[in-house]
C-alpha positions in Angstrom: -7.2 -4.6 -12.4 -5.8 -7.5 -10.5 -6.1 -10.9 -11.5 -6.4 -13.1 -8.0 -4.1 -16.3 -7.5 -3.6 -18.6 -5.0 -0.8 -19.4 -2.9 -0.2 -21.9 -4.1 -0.5 -21.5 -7.8 1.4 -18.4 -7.4 4.8 -20.6 -6.3 4.0 -22.9 -8.8 3.5 -20.3 -11.5 5.9 -18.1 -10.4 8.2 -17.4 -13.3 4.7 -16.8 -15.9 3.5 -14.2 -13.0 6.8 -12.6 -13.6 6.1 -12.1 -16.9 3.2 -10.8 -16.9 4.5 -8.2 -15.0 7.2 -7.4 -16.8 3.7 -6.6 -19.4 2.3 -4.7 -16.6 -0.3 -7.2 -15.5 -1.3 -6.6 -11.5 -1.9 -10.2 -9.2 -3.4 -10.2 -6.2 -1.9 -13.7 -4.2 -4.5 -15.2 -1.6 -4.9 -17.6 1.0 -7.6 -19.0 2.3 -9.3 -16.4 -0.1 -7.7 -13.4 2.4 -5.3 -11.1 0.2 -1.9 -11.6 0.9 0.3 -9.7 -1.0 0.7 -7.9 -4.5 2.8 -8.8 -7.3 2.9 -5.6 -9.6 5.2 -4.3 -11.6 7.6 -1.9 -9.1 7.9 1.7 -10.9 4.4 1.9 -10.6 4.5 1.4 -6.8 6.6 3.8 -7.0 4.9 6.4 -8.4 2.1 5.4 -6.5 4.1 6.2 -3.4 5.8 9.9 -4.8 1.9 11.0 -5.4 0.4 9.8 -2.2 3.8 11.4 -0.7 2.7 14.8 -2.6 -1.1 14.6 -1.7 -0.1 14.2 2.0 2.3 17.1 1.9 0.2 19.2 -0.2 -3.1 17.7 2.8 -0.8 18.4 5.9 0.2 22.1 4.3 -3.6 23.1 4.1 -4.2 22.2 7.9 -3.8 24.6 10.9 -0.8 23.7 13.3 -2.3 22.2 16.6 -1.8 24.5 19.5 -2.1 22.5 22.7 -1.5 23.8 26.0 -0.1 20.8 27.3 3.6 20.2 26.7 3.3 16.2 26.3 1.0 13.9 24.8 -0.4 10.6 27.4 -0.7 7.8 25.3 -4.7 7.2 26.1 -4.7 11.4 24.3 -3.1 9.4 21.3 -5.8 6.6 20.4 -8.6 8.9 21.4 -11.0 8.5 18.3 
């Protein structure tokens, strides 16, 4: 779980927060009570990214290719939901 820290507090305590990150802690940096950044260990980010990539590729391989008769897409068609 991430500990919430205001941007002003994070600025004042940056070295302390980095020591916490080295120990595996995670911080959510906020401004006006809105999340603006995460401070997490770098290797955690790489592992999450690789797991997400693997999951996406597995899902895409299981889906059939689109058989559109059109050769070009219109911009409006790309954003239809």
